[in-house]
C-alpha positions as CSV (number, residue, x, y, z in Angstrom):
1,M,43.4,-64.0,-15.1
2,D,41.0,-62.5,-17.5
3,I,41.8,-58.8,-18.0
4,S,38.6,-57.9,-19.7
5,N,36.6,-58.5,-16.4
6,S,39.0,-56.5,-14.3
7,I,37.0,-53.7,-12.8
8,P,39.4,-50.8,-12.3
9,V,41.6,-51.3,-15.3
10,Y,39.2,-51.0,-18.3
11,R,35.8,-50.6,-16.9
12,L,36.2,-47.2,-15.3
13,P,38.0,-45.4,-18.2
14,A,35.5,-46.9,-20.7
15,S,32.6,-45.7,-18.6
16,V,33.9,-42.2,-18.0
17,L,35.3,-41.5,-21.4
18,G,32.5,-43.2,-23.5
19,T,29.8,-41.6,-21.4
20,Y,31.5,-38.1,-21.6
21,A,31.8,-38.3,-25.4
22,F,28.2,-39.4,-25.7
23,C,26.9,-36.6,-23.5
24,W,29.0,-34.1,-25.3
25,G,27.4,-35.1,-28.6
26,L,24.0,-35.2,-27.0
27,V,24.3,-31.7,-25.6
28,A,25.8,-30.2,-28.8
29,F,23.1,-31.9,-30.9
30,G,20.3,-30.8,-28.7
31,M,21.5,-27.2,-28.5
32,A,21.8,-27.0,-32.3
33,L,18.4,-28.6,-32.8
34,F,16.6,-26.3,-30.3
35,S,18.4,-23.3,-31.7
36,L,17.3,-24.3,-35.2
37,F,13.7,-24.5,-34.0
38,G,13.8,-20.9,-32.6
39,L,14.7,-21.4,-28.9
40,N,17.1,-18.8,-27.5
41,F,20.7,-20.1,-27.5
42,H,21.2,-19.7,-23.8
43,D,17.9,-21.3,-22.9
44,A,18.8,-24.3,-25.2
45,E,22.2,-24.4,-23.5
46,S,20.8,-24.5,-20.0
47,L,18.2,-27.1,-20.9
48,M,20.7,-29.4,-22.6
49,M,23.2,-29.1,-19.7
50,M,20.5,-30.2,-17.3
51,V,19.5,-33.1,-19.5
52,G,23.2,-34.0,-20.2
53,L,24.0,-34.2,-16.5
54,T,21.0,-36.5,-15.9
55,V,21.9,-38.6,-18.9
56,Y,25.5,-38.8,-17.9
57,L,24.7,-40.3,-14.5
58,I,22.3,-42.9,-15.9
59,V,24.5,-43.9,-18.8
60,F,27.6,-44.0,-16.6
61,L,26.0,-46.4,-14.2
62,W,24.7,-48.5,-17.0
63,V,28.0,-48.8,-18.7
64,F,29.9,-49.5,-15.5
65,A,27.5,-52.3,-14.7
66,A,27.4,-53.8,-18.2
67,K,29.1,-57.1,-19.0
68,N,31.3,-55.7,-21.7
69,A,31.9,-52.0,-20.7
70,V,34.8,-51.5,-23.1
71,R,32.6,-52.3,-26.2
72,I,29.8,-50.2,-25.0
73,G,32.2,-47.3,-24.1
74,I,33.6,-47.4,-27.6
75,L,30.0,-47.5,-29.1
76,L,29.0,-44.5,-27.0
77,A,32.1,-42.6,-28.1
78,I,31.3,-43.2,-31.7
79,L,27.7,-42.2,-31.2
80,G,28.9,-39.0,-29.5
81,A,31.2,-38.2,-32.4
82,V,28.3,-38.7,-34.9
83,M,26.0,-36.4,-32.9
84,T,28.7,-33.8,-32.6
85,A,29.3,-33.9,-36.4
86,I,25.5,-33.6,-37.0
87,A,25.4,-30.6,-34.6
88,W,28.3,-29.0,-36.4
89,L,26.5,-29.5,-39.7
90,I,23.3,-28.0,-38.4
91,Q,25.1,-25.0,-37.0
92,H,27.1,-24.6,-40.2
93,L,24.0,-24.6,-42.3
94,T,22.1,-22.3,-39.9
95,I,24.6,-19.5,-39.6
96,G,26.2,-20.0,-43.0
97,G,29.8,-20.8,-42.2
98,A,32.5,-18.5,-41.0
99,S,34.6,-18.4,-44.2
């Protein structure tokens, strides 16, 4: 039996966690970018939460249906971490660091 094609064992956690990490990074990056360009923080937050929910649904379904969901889930988690780091850098440069 090939475990990599087993639906409930690896496909669901890879889809949920990879997509969550990706959307977390997307929302953080979008909020930082919109705030940098002068949009009110709470407006940027509301906008990116709506975008993030829509993107989460689409990407989750895509990853769940993909042939190799684990690989795509890991890739999405890495992309999410990169976007989160860039958002942190933008915020750090914009407000000047807390220390």
